[in-house]
C-alpha positions in Angstrom: 33.1 -6.0 22.2 31.2 -9.4 22.6 27.7 -9.5 21.7 26.4 -12.8 22.8 23.5 -14.0 20.8 20.4 -15.7 22.6 18.5 -18.2 20.6 14.5 -16.3 20.1 11.6 -17.4 22.0 9.5 -19.4 19.7 6.8 -17.2 21.0 8.7 -14.1 19.8 9.5 -15.4 16.6 5.5 -16.2 15.9 4.7 -12.2 17.2 7.8 -10.8 14.7 6.3 -13.1 11.9 2.7 -12.3 12.6 3.2 -8.2 12.7 5.1 -8.7 9.9 2.4 -10.7 7.8 -0.3 -8.2 9.2 1.2 -5.4 8.1 2.4 -6.6 4.6 -1.7 -7.6 4.1 -3.0 -4.3 5.0 -0.8 -2.4 2.7 -1.6 -4.5 0.1 -4.9 -4.7 0.3 -5.2 -0.5 0.9 -2.8 0.0 -2.7 -4.9 -2.3 -4.2 -8.0 -0.7 -3.2 -6.7 3.3 -4.0 -5.6 2.0 -7.5 -8.8 0.9 -8.1 -10.4 4.4 -7.0 -11.5 6.8 -9.6 -8.4 9.7 -9.8 -10.6 12.4 -7.6 -7.2 14.6 -6.9 -5.8 14.8 -10.5 -6.3 17.0 -12.8 -6.2 17.2 -16.7 -3.2 15.6 -18.6 -3.3 13.2 -15.3 -2.9 9.3 -16.2 -6.8 8.0 -15.7 -8.1 11.3 -15.9 -11.1 11.6 -18.3 -10.6 14.4 -20.9 -13.3 16.8 -21.6 -15.3 16.5 -24.7 -14.6 19.0 -27.3 -18.2 19.2 -28.2 -19.6 19.8 -24.9 -17.4 22.9 -24.7 -18.0 24.2 -27.4 
């Protein structure tokens, strides 16, 4: 089977690069934003979870 490779049109390259950059920037922004949020969904013993004071329980 012979596959002929046509040269991509410059507009096609611009669209592919633009979509890739948009996806990458949204992904990085979301993960950076989530890493700065307090761990509401985490329980005791999880990384970043504030341990309760022992004096408050007694």
